[in-house]
Structures are given as C-alpha cells and as structure tokens.
C-alpha positions in Angstrom: 1.3 0.6 28.2 0.9 3.9 26.5 -1.6 4.6 23.9 1.1 4.9 21.3 2.5 1.7 22.1 -0.9 -0.1 21.9 -1.4 1.4 18.6 2.0 0.2 17.4 1.5 -3.3 18.8 -2.0 -3.4 17.0 -0.2 -2.5 13.6 2.3 -5.3 14.1 -0.5 -7.7 14.7 -2.4 -6.4 11.5 0.7 -6.8 9.5 1.5 -10.3 10.9 -2.1 -11.4 9.9 -1.9 -9.7 6.6 1.3 -11.4 5.8 0.1 -14.9 7.1 -3.0 -14.5 5.0 -1.0 -13.7 1.9 1.2 -16.7 2.4 -1.8 -19.1 2.8 -3.6 -17.3 -0.1 -0.5 -17.8 -2.3 0.1 -21.3 -1.3 -3.5 -22.2 -2.0 -3.7 -20.4 -5.4 -0.4 -21.3 -6.8 0.0 -23.8 -9.5 3.6 -24.6 -9.0 4.5 -22.7 -12.1 8.0 -21.4 -11.1 9.3 -18.2 -9.6 7.7 -15.6 -11.6 4.5 -15.7 -9.7 6.6 -15.2 -6.5 8.0 -11.9 -8.0 4.6 -10.7 -8.8 3.1 -11.2 -5.4 6.1 -10.3 -3.5 6.6 -7.2 -5.7 3.0 -6.2 -5.0 3.6 -6.5 -1.2 6.9 -4.5 -1.6 5.3 -1.9 -3.9 2.2 -1.6 -1.5 4.3 -1.1 1.5 6.6 1.6 0.0 3.6 3.6 -1.7 1.5 3.6 1.4 4.3 3.8 3.9 5.6 7.0 2.1 1.9 8.3 2.1 1.6 7.7 5.9 5.0 9.1 6.6 4.2 12.2 4.5 1.1 12.8 6.2 2.2 11.7 9.8 0.7 14.9 11.1 -2.7 13.5 10.5 -2.2 9.9 12.0 -4.2 10.7 15.1 -7.3 11.2 13.0 -9.6 8.1 12.4 -10.9 9.7 9.2 -7.3 9.7 7.7 -7.0 5.9 8.5 -10.4 5.3 6.9 -9.3 6.9 3.6 -6.0 5.1 3.5 -7.9 1.8 4.2 -10.2 2.5 1.2 -7.2 3.6 -1.1 -5.5 0.4 0.0 -8.3 -1.8 -0.9 -8.8 -0.1 -4.3 -5.0 -0.4 -4.8 -4.8 -4.1 -4.0 -8.2 -4.8 -6.0 -6.7 -3.4 -8.9 -3.3 -4.9 -8.9 -4.7 -8.4 -8.0 -6.9 -8.3 -11.2 -4.1 -7.1 -13.3 -1.5 -9.8 -11.8 -4.1 -12.6 -12.2 -4.5 -11.7 -15.8 -0.9 -10.7 -16.9 1.2 -13.7 -17.5 4.6 -12.0 -17.4 5.0 -9.0 -14.9 8.3 -7.1 -14.4 9.1 -5.5 -11.2 10.1 -2.5 -13.0 6.4 -2.0 -13.8 5.8 -1.3 -10.0 8.4 1.3 -10.0 6.7 3.1 -13.0 3.3 3.0 -11.4 4.7 4.5 -8.1 4.6 8.1 -9.3 1.0 7.9 -10.5 -0.1 6.1 -7.3 1.8 8.8 -5.2 -0.1 11.5 -6.9 -3.4 9.7 -6.8 -3.0 9.1 -2.9 -2.1 12.6 -2.3 -4.9 13.9 -4.5 -7.6 11.6 -2.7 -6.2 12.7 0.9 -6.5 16.4 -0.2 -10.0 16.0 -1.6 -11.0 14.3 1.6 -9.5 17.2 3.7 -6.3 15.4 4.6 -3.9 17.6 3.1 -0.7 18.5 4.7 0.6 22.3 4.5 3.2 22.6 2.0 3.0 19.1 0.5 1.2 20.2 -2.5 3.7 22.8 -3.3 6.9 20.7 -2.8 6.1 17.4 -4.3 9.0 15.1 -4.0 8.7 14.0 -7.8 9.0 17.5 -9.2 
C-alpha cells in the first residue's frame, strides 16, 4: 500500500468516525421536535464539508505539510465551536444562512492560511468571489 492510499484510507476512517459520532450526539441530544433540527445539523455538516473541502482543494499544493493540516484542524474546531453555539441558541435556522456565511468563512480561512505561511501563489490575486 502506498503512502497516498494509506492517507486516503485514514481520511475515510476519520470521516466515518466523525459521521458516526455526529449521529450518536444528535440522537442523544434531540428532543424529538421535528425536522428543523435535522436541517440545522445536516446543513452544518454540508456547509463544513463544502467550506473546508474547497479550502483544501484550493491549497492542494500544501497537503503534504503537517503544519497545513494543523492550521486546518484549528480552523475546523473554531468553525464548529462557533456554529454549534449559534445553532443551539437559535430556534429557527435557514439553510440559506450557511450560504451567506460561506464567502466570509472562505476569506477568513484563506486569510488564516496566509497569515500562517500557507498561501498558494496566485490565490490572493484571483479570488473566486471577485
């Protein structure tokens, strides 16, 4: 097995564990109050996958560096912490609000990666949102 395949396998295992823990947490904390909570948490999962998937894809030249993954991990923890606090306190959450938050998060992730020395040449000049 090559190193790339081993890393891919490890990522798949991590994704599986994360999804499983998310399902267990949701089942444990759900009060049975309808489908809106499902939309909140599934929406968070989808928005997180899109935002961080795009950031990783855009910075794919840096995926060999452990420091890149550490910064991504810290940003992921911050992202999830903020949204979990918000979603637990807000009674009605629209999926559209994740879409509106995307540009802000994309710019923040790029900025944090640049500040930590993980910028990709040409990324700052040709931002996809502008």
